mmCIF file of the protein (N, C-alpha, C, O) and its ligand, coordinates in Angstrom:
data_MODEL
# 
_entry.id   MODEL 
# 
loop_
_entity.id 
_entity.type 
_entity.pdbx_number_of_molecules 
1 polymer     1 
2 non-polymer 1 
# 
_entity_poly.entity_id                      1 
_entity_poly.type                           'polypeptide(L)' 
_entity_poly.nstd_linkage                   no 
_entity_poly.nstd_monomer                   no 
_entity_poly.pdbx_seq_one_letter_code       MAPAPRYTKATLPTKICATCGRPFAWRKKWARSWDEVKYCGEKCQRNRPKPEPAP 
_entity_poly.pdbx_seq_one_letter_code_can   MAPAPRYTKATLPTKICATCGRPFAWRKKWARSWDEVKYCGEKCQRNRPKPEPAP 
_entity_poly.pdbx_strand_id                 A 
# 
loop_
_entity_poly_seq.entity_id 
_entity_poly_seq.num 
_entity_poly_seq.mon_id 
_entity_poly_seq.hetero 
1 1  MET n 
1 2  ALA n 
1 3  PRO n 
1 4  ALA n 
1 5  PRO n 
1 6  ARG n 
1 7  TYR n 
1 8  THR n 
1 9  LYS n 
1 10 ALA n 
1 11 THR n 
1 12 LEU n 
1 13 PRO n 
1 14 THR n 
1 15 LYS n 
1 16 ILE n 
1 17 CYS n 
1 18 ALA n 
1 19 THR n 
1 20 CYS n 
1 21 GLY n 
1 22 ARG n 
1 23 PRO n 
1 24 PHE n 
1 25 ALA n 
1 26 TRP n 
1 27 ARG n 
1 28 LYS n 
1 29 LYS n 
1 30 TRP n 
1 31 ALA n 
1 32 ARG n 
1 33 SER n 
1 34 TRP n 
1 35 ASP n 
1 36 GLU n 
1 37 VAL n 
1 38 LYS n 
1 39 TYR n 
1 40 CYS n 
1 41 GLY n 
1 42 GLU n 
1 43 LYS n 
1 44 CYS n 
1 45 GLN n 
1 46 ARG n 
1 47 ASN n 
1 48 ARG n 
1 49 PRO n 
1 50 LYS n 
1 51 PRO n 
1 52 GLU n 
1 53 PRO n 
1 54 ALA n 
1 55 PRO n 
# 
loop_
_struct_asym.id 
_struct_asym.entity_id 
A 1 
B 2 
# 
loop_
_chem_comp.id 
_chem_comp.type 
_chem_comp.mon_nstd_flag 
ALA 'L-peptide linking' y 
ARG 'L-peptide linking' y 
ASN 'L-peptide linking' y 
ASP 'L-peptide linking' y 
CYS 'L-peptide linking' y 
GLN 'L-peptide linking' y 
GLU 'L-peptide linking' y 
GLY 'peptide linking'   y 
ILE 'L-peptide linking' y 
LEU 'L-peptide linking' y 
LYS 'L-peptide linking' y 
MET 'L-peptide linking' y 
PHE 'L-peptide linking' y 
PRO 'L-peptide linking' y 
SER 'L-peptide linking' y 
THR 'L-peptide linking' y 
TRP 'L-peptide linking' y 
TYR 'L-peptide linking' y 
VAL 'L-peptide linking' y 
ZN  non-polymer         . 
# 
_pdbx_entity_nonpoly.entity_id   2 
_pdbx_entity_nonpoly.name        ? 
_pdbx_entity_nonpoly.comp_id     ZN 
# 
_pdbx_nonpoly_scheme.asym_id         B 
_pdbx_nonpoly_scheme.entity_id       2 
_pdbx_nonpoly_scheme.mon_id          ZN 
_pdbx_nonpoly_scheme.ndb_seq_num     1 
_pdbx_nonpoly_scheme.pdb_seq_num     101 
_pdbx_nonpoly_scheme.auth_seq_num    101 
_pdbx_nonpoly_scheme.pdb_mon_id      ZN 
_pdbx_nonpoly_scheme.auth_mon_id     ZN 
_pdbx_nonpoly_scheme.pdb_strand_id   A 
_pdbx_nonpoly_scheme.pdb_ins_code    . 
# 
loop_
_atom_site.group_PDB 
_atom_site.id 
_atom_site.type_symbol 
_atom_site.label_atom_id 
_atom_site.label_alt_id 
_atom_site.label_comp_id 
_atom_site.label_asym_id 
_atom_site.label_entity_id 
_atom_site.label_seq_id 
_atom_site.pdbx_PDB_ins_code 
_atom_site.Cartn_x 
_atom_site.Cartn_y 
_atom_site.Cartn_z 
_atom_site.occupancy 
_atom_site.B_iso_or_equiv 
_atom_site.pdbx_formal_charge 
_atom_site.auth_seq_id 
_atom_site.auth_comp_id 
_atom_site.auth_asym_id 
_atom_site.auth_atom_id 
_atom_site.pdbx_PDB_model_num 
ATOM   1   N  N  . MET A 1 1  ? 0.721   -1.162 0.045   1.00 0.00 ? 1   MET A N  1 
ATOM   2   C  CA . MET A 1 1  ? 0.030   -0.029 -0.023  1.00 0.00 ? 1   MET A CA 1 
ATOM   3   C  C  . MET A 1 1  ? 0.978   1.171  0.089   1.00 0.00 ? 1   MET A C  1 
ATOM   4   O  O  . MET A 1 1  ? 1.985   1.221  0.796   1.00 0.00 ? 1   MET A O  1 
ATOM   5   N  N  . ALA A 1 2  ? 0.475   2.182  -0.761  1.00 0.00 ? 2   ALA A N  1 
ATOM   6   C  CA . ALA A 1 2  ? 1.180   3.422  -0.884  1.00 0.00 ? 2   ALA A CA 1 
ATOM   7   C  C  . ALA A 1 2  ? 0.910   4.424  0.398   1.00 0.00 ? 2   ALA A C  1 
ATOM   8   O  O  . ALA A 1 2  ? -0.229  4.566  0.842   1.00 0.00 ? 2   ALA A O  1 
ATOM   9   N  N  . PRO A 1 3  ? 1.855   4.991  0.862   1.00 0.00 ? 3   PRO A N  1 
ATOM   10  C  CA . PRO A 1 3  ? 1.488   5.756  2.052   1.00 0.00 ? 3   PRO A CA 1 
ATOM   11  C  C  . PRO A 1 3  ? 0.835   7.134  1.587   1.00 0.00 ? 3   PRO A C  1 
ATOM   12  O  O  . PRO A 1 3  ? 1.050   7.608  0.471   1.00 0.00 ? 3   PRO A O  1 
ATOM   13  N  N  . ALA A 1 4  ? 0.046   7.712  2.511   1.00 0.00 ? 4   ALA A N  1 
ATOM   14  C  CA . ALA A 1 4  ? -0.848  8.843  2.126   1.00 0.00 ? 4   ALA A CA 1 
ATOM   15  C  C  . ALA A 1 4  ? 0.208   9.890  1.683   1.00 0.00 ? 4   ALA A C  1 
ATOM   16  O  O  . ALA A 1 4  ? 1.325   9.890  2.201   1.00 0.00 ? 4   ALA A O  1 
ATOM   17  N  N  . PRO A 1 5  ? -0.108  10.696 0.817   1.00 0.00 ? 5   PRO A N  1 
ATOM   18  C  CA . PRO A 1 5  ? 0.615   11.872 0.289   1.00 0.00 ? 5   PRO A CA 1 
ATOM   19  C  C  . PRO A 1 5  ? 0.846   12.804 1.384   1.00 0.00 ? 5   PRO A C  1 
ATOM   20  O  O  . PRO A 1 5  ? -0.059  13.144 2.147   1.00 0.00 ? 5   PRO A O  1 
ATOM   21  N  N  . ARG A 1 6  ? 2.242   13.288 1.487   1.00 0.00 ? 6   ARG A N  1 
ATOM   22  C  CA . ARG A 1 6  ? 2.529   14.307 2.465   1.00 0.00 ? 6   ARG A CA 1 
ATOM   23  C  C  . ARG A 1 6  ? 2.982   15.563 1.709   1.00 0.00 ? 6   ARG A C  1 
ATOM   24  O  O  . ARG A 1 6  ? 3.901   15.507 0.893   1.00 0.00 ? 6   ARG A O  1 
ATOM   25  N  N  . TYR A 1 7  ? 2.337   16.673 1.986   1.00 0.00 ? 7   TYR A N  1 
ATOM   26  C  CA . TYR A 1 7  ? 2.604   17.836 1.262   1.00 0.00 ? 7   TYR A CA 1 
ATOM   27  C  C  . TYR A 1 7  ? 3.731   18.383 1.987   1.00 0.00 ? 7   TYR A C  1 
ATOM   28  O  O  . TYR A 1 7  ? 3.882   18.303 3.206   1.00 0.00 ? 7   TYR A O  1 
ATOM   29  N  N  . THR A 1 8  ? 4.566   18.979 1.113   1.00 0.00 ? 8   THR A N  1 
ATOM   30  C  CA . THR A 1 8  ? 5.710   19.854 1.793   1.00 0.00 ? 8   THR A CA 1 
ATOM   31  C  C  . THR A 1 8  ? 5.593   21.278 1.114   1.00 0.00 ? 8   THR A C  1 
ATOM   32  O  O  . THR A 1 8  ? 4.684   21.507 0.315   1.00 0.00 ? 8   THR A O  1 
ATOM   33  N  N  . LYS A 1 9  ? 6.482   22.172 1.433   1.00 0.00 ? 9   LYS A N  1 
ATOM   34  C  CA . LYS A 1 9  ? 6.398   23.443 0.866   1.00 0.00 ? 9   LYS A CA 1 
ATOM   35  C  C  . LYS A 1 9  ? 6.528   23.459 -0.629  1.00 0.00 ? 9   LYS A C  1 
ATOM   36  O  O  . LYS A 1 9  ? 5.944   24.242 -1.378  1.00 0.00 ? 9   LYS A O  1 
ATOM   37  N  N  . ALA A 1 10 ? 7.393   22.470 -0.993  1.00 0.00 ? 10  ALA A N  1 
ATOM   38  C  CA . ALA A 1 10 ? 7.787   22.325 -2.430  1.00 0.00 ? 10  ALA A CA 1 
ATOM   39  C  C  . ALA A 1 10 ? 6.773   21.636 -3.242  1.00 0.00 ? 10  ALA A C  1 
ATOM   40  O  O  . ALA A 1 10 ? 6.826   21.748 -4.466  1.00 0.00 ? 10  ALA A O  1 
ATOM   41  N  N  . THR A 1 11 ? 5.788   20.884 -2.639  1.00 0.00 ? 11  THR A N  1 
ATOM   42  C  CA . THR A 1 11 ? 4.910   20.135 -3.323  1.00 0.00 ? 11  THR A CA 1 
ATOM   43  C  C  . THR A 1 11 ? 3.330   20.544 -2.982  1.00 0.00 ? 11  THR A C  1 
ATOM   44  O  O  . THR A 1 11 ? 2.411   19.784 -3.289  1.00 0.00 ? 11  THR A O  1 
ATOM   45  N  N  . LEU A 1 12 ? 3.146   21.586 -2.440  1.00 0.00 ? 12  LEU A N  1 
ATOM   46  C  CA . LEU A 1 12 ? 1.822   22.045 -2.084  1.00 0.00 ? 12  LEU A CA 1 
ATOM   47  C  C  . LEU A 1 12 ? 1.061   22.311 -3.390  1.00 0.00 ? 12  LEU A C  1 
ATOM   48  O  O  . LEU A 1 12 ? 1.493   23.029 -4.291  1.00 0.00 ? 12  LEU A O  1 
ATOM   49  N  N  . PRO A 1 13 ? -0.133  21.652 -3.404  1.00 0.00 ? 13  PRO A N  1 
ATOM   50  C  CA . PRO A 1 13 ? -1.004  21.943 -4.484  1.00 0.00 ? 13  PRO A CA 1 
ATOM   51  C  C  . PRO A 1 13 ? -1.569  23.229 -4.521  1.00 0.00 ? 13  PRO A C  1 
ATOM   52  O  O  . PRO A 1 13 ? -1.796  23.772 -3.439  1.00 0.00 ? 13  PRO A O  1 
ATOM   53  N  N  . THR A 1 14 ? -1.858  23.860 -5.645  1.00 0.00 ? 14  THR A N  1 
ATOM   54  C  CA . THR A 1 14 ? -2.399  25.168 -5.697  1.00 0.00 ? 14  THR A CA 1 
ATOM   55  C  C  . THR A 1 14 ? -3.588  25.277 -6.472  1.00 0.00 ? 14  THR A C  1 
ATOM   56  O  O  . THR A 1 14 ? -3.764  24.575 -7.468  1.00 0.00 ? 14  THR A O  1 
ATOM   57  N  N  . LYS A 1 15 ? -4.439  26.141 -6.059  1.00 0.00 ? 15  LYS A N  1 
ATOM   58  C  CA . LYS A 1 15 ? -5.727  26.446 -6.936  1.00 0.00 ? 15  LYS A CA 1 
ATOM   59  C  C  . LYS A 1 15 ? -5.815  27.921 -7.202  1.00 0.00 ? 15  LYS A C  1 
ATOM   60  O  O  . LYS A 1 15 ? -5.176  28.731 -6.531  1.00 0.00 ? 15  LYS A O  1 
ATOM   61  N  N  . ILE A 1 16 ? -6.588  28.254 -8.159  1.00 0.00 ? 16  ILE A N  1 
ATOM   62  C  CA . ILE A 1 16 ? -7.023  29.557 -8.442  1.00 0.00 ? 16  ILE A CA 1 
ATOM   63  C  C  . ILE A 1 16 ? -8.354  29.940 -7.727  1.00 0.00 ? 16  ILE A C  1 
ATOM   64  O  O  . ILE A 1 16 ? -9.358  29.239 -7.853  1.00 0.00 ? 16  ILE A O  1 
ATOM   65  N  N  . CYS A 1 17 ? -8.331  31.041 -6.993  1.00 0.00 ? 17  CYS A N  1 
ATOM   66  C  CA . CYS A 1 17 ? -9.386  31.555 -6.196  1.00 0.00 ? 17  CYS A CA 1 
ATOM   67  C  C  . CYS A 1 17 ? -10.657 31.896 -7.270  1.00 0.00 ? 17  CYS A C  1 
ATOM   68  O  O  . CYS A 1 17 ? -10.499 32.637 -8.240  1.00 0.00 ? 17  CYS A O  1 
ATOM   69  N  N  . ALA A 1 18 ? -11.770 31.321 -6.981  1.00 0.00 ? 18  ALA A N  1 
ATOM   70  C  CA . ALA A 1 18 ? -12.857 31.576 -7.917  1.00 0.00 ? 18  ALA A CA 1 
ATOM   71  C  C  . ALA A 1 18 ? -13.303 33.122 -7.900  1.00 0.00 ? 18  ALA A C  1 
ATOM   72  O  O  . ALA A 1 18 ? -13.895 33.578 -8.878  1.00 0.00 ? 18  ALA A O  1 
ATOM   73  N  N  . THR A 1 19 ? -13.027 33.898 -6.819  1.00 0.00 ? 19  THR A N  1 
ATOM   74  C  CA . THR A 1 19 ? -13.337 35.308 -6.641  1.00 0.00 ? 19  THR A CA 1 
ATOM   75  C  C  . THR A 1 19 ? -12.385 36.153 -7.132  1.00 0.00 ? 19  THR A C  1 
ATOM   76  O  O  . THR A 1 19 ? -12.654 36.943 -8.037  1.00 0.00 ? 19  THR A O  1 
ATOM   77  N  N  . CYS A 1 20 ? -11.149 36.064 -6.566  1.00 0.00 ? 20  CYS A N  1 
ATOM   78  C  CA . CYS A 1 20 ? -10.092 37.081 -6.943  1.00 0.00 ? 20  CYS A CA 1 
ATOM   79  C  C  . CYS A 1 20 ? -9.143  36.641 -7.974  1.00 0.00 ? 20  CYS A C  1 
ATOM   80  O  O  . CYS A 1 20 ? -8.342  37.427 -8.481  1.00 0.00 ? 20  CYS A O  1 
ATOM   81  N  N  . GLY A 1 21 ? -9.222  35.326 -8.313  1.00 0.00 ? 21  GLY A N  1 
ATOM   82  C  CA . GLY A 1 21 ? -8.483  34.755 -9.467  1.00 0.00 ? 21  GLY A CA 1 
ATOM   83  C  C  . GLY A 1 21 ? -7.099  34.740 -9.152  1.00 0.00 ? 21  GLY A C  1 
ATOM   84  O  O  . GLY A 1 21 ? -6.314  34.742 -10.100 1.00 0.00 ? 21  GLY A O  1 
ATOM   85  N  N  . ARG A 1 22 ? -6.644  34.725 -7.962  1.00 0.00 ? 22  ARG A N  1 
ATOM   86  C  CA . ARG A 1 22 ? -5.271  34.566 -7.585  1.00 0.00 ? 22  ARG A CA 1 
ATOM   87  C  C  . ARG A 1 22 ? -4.962  33.104 -7.084  1.00 0.00 ? 22  ARG A C  1 
ATOM   88  O  O  . ARG A 1 22 ? -5.796  32.466 -6.441  1.00 0.00 ? 22  ARG A O  1 
ATOM   89  N  N  . PRO A 1 23 ? -3.831  32.651 -7.382  1.00 0.00 ? 23  PRO A N  1 
ATOM   90  C  CA . PRO A 1 23 ? -3.529  31.223 -6.967  1.00 0.00 ? 23  PRO A CA 1 
ATOM   91  C  C  . PRO A 1 23 ? -3.363  31.255 -5.409  1.00 0.00 ? 23  PRO A C  1 
ATOM   92  O  O  . PRO A 1 23 ? -2.916  32.265 -4.865  1.00 0.00 ? 23  PRO A O  1 
ATOM   93  N  N  . PHE A 1 24 ? -3.670  30.312 -4.802  1.00 0.00 ? 24  PHE A N  1 
ATOM   94  C  CA . PHE A 1 24 ? -3.524  30.013 -3.356  1.00 0.00 ? 24  PHE A CA 1 
ATOM   95  C  C  . PHE A 1 24 ? -3.107  28.594 -3.145  1.00 0.00 ? 24  PHE A C  1 
ATOM   96  O  O  . PHE A 1 24 ? -3.451  27.714 -3.934  1.00 0.00 ? 24  PHE A O  1 
ATOM   97  N  N  . ALA A 1 25 ? -2.317  28.342 -2.012  1.00 0.00 ? 25  ALA A N  1 
ATOM   98  C  CA . ALA A 1 25 ? -1.652  27.094 -1.916  1.00 0.00 ? 25  ALA A CA 1 
ATOM   99  C  C  . ALA A 1 25 ? -2.618  26.341 -0.760  1.00 0.00 ? 25  ALA A C  1 
ATOM   100 O  O  . ALA A 1 25 ? -3.401  26.885 0.019   1.00 0.00 ? 25  ALA A O  1 
ATOM   101 N  N  . TRP A 1 26 ? -2.335  25.044 -0.892  1.00 0.00 ? 26  TRP A N  1 
ATOM   102 C  CA . TRP A 1 26 ? -2.993  24.161 0.134   1.00 0.00 ? 26  TRP A CA 1 
ATOM   103 C  C  . TRP A 1 26 ? -2.613  24.439 1.612   1.00 0.00 ? 26  TRP A C  1 
ATOM   104 O  O  . TRP A 1 26 ? -1.510  24.816 2.008   1.00 0.00 ? 26  TRP A O  1 
ATOM   105 N  N  . ARG A 1 27 ? -3.735  24.185 2.373   1.00 0.00 ? 27  ARG A N  1 
ATOM   106 C  CA . ARG A 1 27 ? -3.425  24.631 3.873   1.00 0.00 ? 27  ARG A CA 1 
ATOM   107 C  C  . ARG A 1 27 ? -4.055  23.464 4.663   1.00 0.00 ? 27  ARG A C  1 
ATOM   108 O  O  . ARG A 1 27 ? -5.000  22.805 4.228   1.00 0.00 ? 27  ARG A O  1 
ATOM   109 N  N  . LYS A 1 28 ? -3.472  23.262 5.836   1.00 0.00 ? 28  LYS A N  1 
ATOM   110 C  CA . LYS A 1 28 ? -3.734  22.022 6.612   1.00 0.00 ? 28  LYS A CA 1 
ATOM   111 C  C  . LYS A 1 28 ? -5.177  21.978 6.835   1.00 0.00 ? 28  LYS A C  1 
ATOM   112 O  O  . LYS A 1 28 ? -5.770  20.902 6.752   1.00 0.00 ? 28  LYS A O  1 
ATOM   113 N  N  . LYS A 1 29 ? -5.827  23.132 7.130   1.00 0.00 ? 29  LYS A N  1 
ATOM   114 C  CA . LYS A 1 29 ? -7.250  23.036 7.530   1.00 0.00 ? 29  LYS A CA 1 
ATOM   115 C  C  . LYS A 1 29 ? -8.210  22.651 6.264   1.00 0.00 ? 29  LYS A C  1 
ATOM   116 O  O  . LYS A 1 29 ? -9.394  22.357 6.422   1.00 0.00 ? 29  LYS A O  1 
ATOM   117 N  N  . TRP A 1 30 ? -7.590  22.686 5.041   1.00 0.00 ? 30  TRP A N  1 
ATOM   118 C  CA . TRP A 1 30 ? -8.287  22.024 4.024   1.00 0.00 ? 30  TRP A CA 1 
ATOM   119 C  C  . TRP A 1 30 ? -7.896  20.613 3.677   1.00 0.00 ? 30  TRP A C  1 
ATOM   120 O  O  . TRP A 1 30 ? -8.173  20.093 2.596   1.00 0.00 ? 30  TRP A O  1 
ATOM   121 N  N  . ALA A 1 31 ? -7.330  20.105 4.512   1.00 0.00 ? 31  ALA A N  1 
ATOM   122 C  CA . ALA A 1 31 ? -6.692  18.619 4.289   1.00 0.00 ? 31  ALA A CA 1 
ATOM   123 C  C  . ALA A 1 31 ? -7.916  17.710 3.969   1.00 0.00 ? 31  ALA A C  1 
ATOM   124 O  O  . ALA A 1 31 ? -7.785  16.811 3.138   1.00 0.00 ? 31  ALA A O  1 
ATOM   125 N  N  . ARG A 1 32 ? -8.959  17.893 4.527   1.00 0.00 ? 32  ARG A N  1 
ATOM   126 C  CA . ARG A 1 32 ? -10.051 16.925 4.200   1.00 0.00 ? 32  ARG A CA 1 
ATOM   127 C  C  . ARG A 1 32 ? -11.148 17.402 3.098   1.00 0.00 ? 32  ARG A C  1 
ATOM   128 O  O  . ARG A 1 32 ? -12.005 16.675 2.596   1.00 0.00 ? 32  ARG A O  1 
ATOM   129 N  N  . SER A 1 33 ? -10.941 18.758 2.835   1.00 0.00 ? 33  SER A N  1 
ATOM   130 C  CA . SER A 1 33 ? -11.942 19.292 1.858   1.00 0.00 ? 33  SER A CA 1 
ATOM   131 C  C  . SER A 1 33 ? -11.350 19.918 0.663   1.00 0.00 ? 33  SER A C  1 
ATOM   132 O  O  . SER A 1 33 ? -11.976 20.731 -0.017  1.00 0.00 ? 33  SER A O  1 
ATOM   133 N  N  . TRP A 1 34 ? -10.105 19.530 0.395   1.00 0.00 ? 34  TRP A N  1 
ATOM   134 C  CA . TRP A 1 34 ? -9.330  20.397 -0.741  1.00 0.00 ? 34  TRP A CA 1 
ATOM   135 C  C  . TRP A 1 34 ? -10.049 20.297 -2.010  1.00 0.00 ? 34  TRP A C  1 
ATOM   136 O  O  . TRP A 1 34 ? -10.052 21.251 -2.789  1.00 0.00 ? 34  TRP A O  1 
ATOM   137 N  N  . ASP A 1 35 ? -10.697 19.130 -2.286  1.00 0.00 ? 35  ASP A N  1 
ATOM   138 C  CA . ASP A 1 35 ? -11.307 18.994 -3.357  1.00 0.00 ? 35  ASP A CA 1 
ATOM   139 C  C  . ASP A 1 35 ? -12.536 20.071 -3.608  1.00 0.00 ? 35  ASP A C  1 
ATOM   140 O  O  . ASP A 1 35 ? -12.917 20.427 -4.722  1.00 0.00 ? 35  ASP A O  1 
ATOM   141 N  N  . GLU A 1 36 ? -13.010 20.462 -2.500  1.00 0.00 ? 36  GLU A N  1 
ATOM   142 C  CA . GLU A 1 36 ? -14.266 21.377 -2.521  1.00 0.00 ? 36  GLU A CA 1 
ATOM   143 C  C  . GLU A 1 36 ? -13.865 22.865 -2.440  1.00 0.00 ? 36  GLU A C  1 
ATOM   144 O  O  . GLU A 1 36 ? -14.654 23.758 -2.751  1.00 0.00 ? 36  GLU A O  1 
ATOM   145 N  N  . VAL A 1 37 ? -12.539 23.110 -1.986  1.00 0.00 ? 37  VAL A N  1 
ATOM   146 C  CA . VAL A 1 37 ? -12.178 24.499 -1.840  1.00 0.00 ? 37  VAL A CA 1 
ATOM   147 C  C  . VAL A 1 37 ? -12.111 25.161 -3.085  1.00 0.00 ? 37  VAL A C  1 
ATOM   148 O  O  . VAL A 1 37 ? -11.493 24.665 -4.027  1.00 0.00 ? 37  VAL A O  1 
ATOM   149 N  N  . LYS A 1 38 ? -12.769 26.370 -3.172  1.00 0.00 ? 38  LYS A N  1 
ATOM   150 C  CA . LYS A 1 38 ? -12.766 27.109 -4.519  1.00 0.00 ? 38  LYS A CA 1 
ATOM   151 C  C  . LYS A 1 38 ? -12.269 28.609 -4.140  1.00 0.00 ? 38  LYS A C  1 
ATOM   152 O  O  . LYS A 1 38 ? -12.108 29.402 -5.068  1.00 0.00 ? 38  LYS A O  1 
ATOM   153 N  N  . TYR A 1 39 ? -12.034 28.999 -2.875  1.00 0.00 ? 39  TYR A N  1 
ATOM   154 C  CA . TYR A 1 39 ? -11.716 30.335 -2.547  1.00 0.00 ? 39  TYR A CA 1 
ATOM   155 C  C  . TYR A 1 39 ? -10.572 30.283 -1.590  1.00 0.00 ? 39  TYR A C  1 
ATOM   156 O  O  . TYR A 1 39 ? -10.402 29.383 -0.768  1.00 0.00 ? 39  TYR A O  1 
ATOM   157 N  N  . CYS A 1 40 ? -9.685  31.479 -1.788  1.00 0.00 ? 40  CYS A N  1 
ATOM   158 C  CA . CYS A 1 40 ? -8.571  31.480 -0.996  1.00 0.00 ? 40  CYS A CA 1 
ATOM   159 C  C  . CYS A 1 40 ? -8.871  31.919 0.490   1.00 0.00 ? 40  CYS A C  1 
ATOM   160 O  O  . CYS A 1 40 ? -8.012  31.752 1.356   1.00 0.00 ? 40  CYS A O  1 
ATOM   161 N  N  . GLY A 1 41 ? -9.961  32.419 0.745   1.00 0.00 ? 41  GLY A N  1 
ATOM   162 C  CA . GLY A 1 41 ? -10.126 32.623 2.260   1.00 0.00 ? 41  GLY A CA 1 
ATOM   163 C  C  . GLY A 1 41 ? -11.691 32.983 2.421   1.00 0.00 ? 41  GLY A C  1 
ATOM   164 O  O  . GLY A 1 41 ? -12.488 32.981 1.482   1.00 0.00 ? 41  GLY A O  1 
ATOM   165 N  N  . GLU A 1 42 ? -11.967 33.256 3.601   1.00 0.00 ? 42  GLU A N  1 
ATOM   166 C  CA . GLU A 1 42 ? -13.393 33.555 3.975   1.00 0.00 ? 42  GLU A CA 1 
ATOM   167 C  C  . GLU A 1 42 ? -14.005 34.670 3.179   1.00 0.00 ? 42  GLU A C  1 
ATOM   168 O  O  . GLU A 1 42 ? -15.137 34.642 2.696   1.00 0.00 ? 42  GLU A O  1 
ATOM   169 N  N  . LYS A 1 43 ? -13.163 35.631 3.093   1.00 0.00 ? 43  LYS A N  1 
ATOM   170 C  CA . LYS A 1 43 ? -13.480 36.967 2.372   1.00 0.00 ? 43  LYS A CA 1 
ATOM   171 C  C  . LYS A 1 43 ? -13.912 36.611 1.012   1.00 0.00 ? 43  LYS A C  1 
ATOM   172 O  O  . LYS A 1 43 ? -15.000 37.013 0.601   1.00 0.00 ? 43  LYS A O  1 
ATOM   173 N  N  . CYS A 1 44 ? -13.238 35.980 0.376   1.00 0.00 ? 44  CYS A N  1 
ATOM   174 C  CA . CYS A 1 44 ? -13.617 35.614 -1.067  1.00 0.00 ? 44  CYS A CA 1 
ATOM   175 C  C  . CYS A 1 44 ? -14.811 34.712 -1.046  1.00 0.00 ? 44  CYS A C  1 
ATOM   176 O  O  . CYS A 1 44 ? -15.630 34.854 -1.954  1.00 0.00 ? 44  CYS A O  1 
ATOM   177 N  N  . GLN A 1 45 ? -15.020 33.780 -0.106  1.00 0.00 ? 45  GLN A N  1 
ATOM   178 C  CA . GLN A 1 45 ? -15.990 32.863 -0.066  1.00 0.00 ? 45  GLN A CA 1 
ATOM   179 C  C  . GLN A 1 45 ? -17.336 33.654 0.120   1.00 0.00 ? 45  GLN A C  1 
ATOM   180 O  O  . GLN A 1 45 ? -18.393 33.272 -0.382  1.00 0.00 ? 45  GLN A O  1 
ATOM   181 N  N  . ARG A 1 46 ? -17.213 34.751 0.858   1.00 0.00 ? 46  ARG A N  1 
ATOM   182 C  CA . ARG A 1 46 ? -18.364 35.626 1.028   1.00 0.00 ? 46  ARG A CA 1 
ATOM   183 C  C  . ARG A 1 46 ? -18.737 36.548 -0.048  1.00 0.00 ? 46  ARG A C  1 
ATOM   184 O  O  . ARG A 1 46 ? -19.895 36.867 -0.318  1.00 0.00 ? 46  ARG A O  1 
ATOM   185 N  N  . ASN A 1 47 ? -17.578 36.993 -0.702  1.00 0.00 ? 47  ASN A N  1 
ATOM   186 C  CA . ASN A 1 47 ? -17.639 37.864 -1.836  1.00 0.00 ? 47  ASN A CA 1 
ATOM   187 C  C  . ASN A 1 47 ? -17.794 37.150 -3.196  1.00 0.00 ? 47  ASN A C  1 
ATOM   188 O  O  . ASN A 1 47 ? -17.704 37.754 -4.265  1.00 0.00 ? 47  ASN A O  1 
ATOM   189 N  N  . ARG A 1 48 ? -18.005 35.989 -3.102  1.00 0.00 ? 48  ARG A N  1 
ATOM   190 C  CA . ARG A 1 48 ? -17.990 35.158 -4.519  1.00 0.00 ? 48  ARG A CA 1 
ATOM   191 C  C  . ARG A 1 48 ? -19.069 35.955 -5.370  1.00 0.00 ? 48  ARG A C  1 
ATOM   192 O  O  . ARG A 1 48 ? -20.094 36.500 -4.961  1.00 0.00 ? 48  ARG A O  1 
ATOM   193 N  N  . PRO A 1 49 ? -18.612 35.886 -6.545  1.00 0.00 ? 49  PRO A N  1 
ATOM   194 C  CA . PRO A 1 49 ? -19.423 36.457 -7.683  1.00 0.00 ? 49  PRO A CA 1 
ATOM   195 C  C  . PRO A 1 49 ? -20.835 35.804 -7.759  1.00 0.00 ? 49  PRO A C  1 
ATOM   196 O  O  . PRO A 1 49 ? -21.029 34.646 -7.391  1.00 0.00 ? 49  PRO A O  1 
ATOM   197 N  N  . LYS A 1 50 ? -21.665 36.496 -8.184  1.00 0.00 ? 50  LYS A N  1 
ATOM   198 C  CA . LYS A 1 50 ? -22.984 35.903 -8.339  1.00 0.00 ? 50  LYS A CA 1 
ATOM   199 C  C  . LYS A 1 50 ? -23.175 35.015 -9.467  1.00 0.00 ? 50  LYS A C  1 
ATOM   200 O  O  . LYS A 1 50 ? -22.714 35.354 -10.556 1.00 0.00 ? 50  LYS A O  1 
ATOM   201 N  N  . PRO A 1 51 ? -23.825 33.873 -9.336  1.00 0.00 ? 51  PRO A N  1 
ATOM   202 C  CA . PRO A 1 51 ? -23.947 32.941 -10.387 1.00 0.00 ? 51  PRO A CA 1 
ATOM   203 C  C  . PRO A 1 51 ? -24.737 33.524 -11.590 1.00 0.00 ? 51  PRO A C  1 
ATOM   204 O  O  . PRO A 1 51 ? -25.668 34.315 -11.442 1.00 0.00 ? 51  PRO A O  1 
ATOM   205 N  N  . GLU A 1 52 ? -24.281 33.059 -12.838 1.00 0.00 ? 52  GLU A N  1 
ATOM   206 C  CA . GLU A 1 52 ? -24.916 33.490 -14.015 1.00 0.00 ? 52  GLU A CA 1 
ATOM   207 C  C  . GLU A 1 52 ? -26.436 33.078 -13.956 1.00 0.00 ? 52  GLU A C  1 
ATOM   208 O  O  . GLU A 1 52 ? -26.782 31.918 -13.729 1.00 0.00 ? 52  GLU A O  1 
ATOM   209 N  N  . PRO A 1 53 ? -27.288 34.079 -14.170 1.00 0.00 ? 53  PRO A N  1 
ATOM   210 C  CA . PRO A 1 53 ? -28.743 33.700 -14.246 1.00 0.00 ? 53  PRO A CA 1 
ATOM   211 C  C  . PRO A 1 53 ? -29.058 32.558 -15.343 1.00 0.00 ? 53  PRO A C  1 
ATOM   212 O  O  . PRO A 1 53 ? -28.656 32.599 -16.506 1.00 0.00 ? 53  PRO A O  1 
ATOM   213 N  N  . ALA A 1 54 ? -29.708 31.710 -14.877 1.00 0.00 ? 54  ALA A N  1 
ATOM   214 C  CA . ALA A 1 54 ? -30.111 30.546 -15.847 1.00 0.00 ? 54  ALA A CA 1 
ATOM   215 C  C  . ALA A 1 54 ? -30.822 31.017 -17.034 1.00 0.00 ? 54  ALA A C  1 
ATOM   216 O  O  . ALA A 1 54 ? -31.696 31.869 -16.871 1.00 0.00 ? 54  ALA A O  1 
ATOM   217 N  N  . PRO A 1 55 ? -30.531 30.520 -18.367 1.00 0.00 ? 55  PRO A N  1 
ATOM   218 C  CA . PRO A 1 55 ? -31.182 31.219 -19.360 1.00 0.00 ? 55  PRO A CA 1 
ATOM   219 C  C  . PRO A 1 55 ? -32.576 30.587 -19.452 1.00 0.00 ? 55  PRO A C  1 
ATOM   220 O  O  . PRO A 1 55 ? -33.394 31.013 -20.268 1.00 0.00 ? 55  PRO A O  1 
HETATM 221 ZN ZN . ZN  B 2 .  ? -9.637  35.004 -3.297  1.00 0.00 2 101 ZN  A ZN 1 
# 
């Protein structure tokens, strides 16, 4: 069995914030929800752009 991946400073995955468009790096608090993280922080989570109105 392969060991669980361990993130180091050099191998941290990054994402682009859906609100501000800036890249941000993995954080320990997101260890369990990284796949669902879309924003770099609480501010951007609250200020997320309004979804496009459905046609
Ligand atoms: Zn952001």
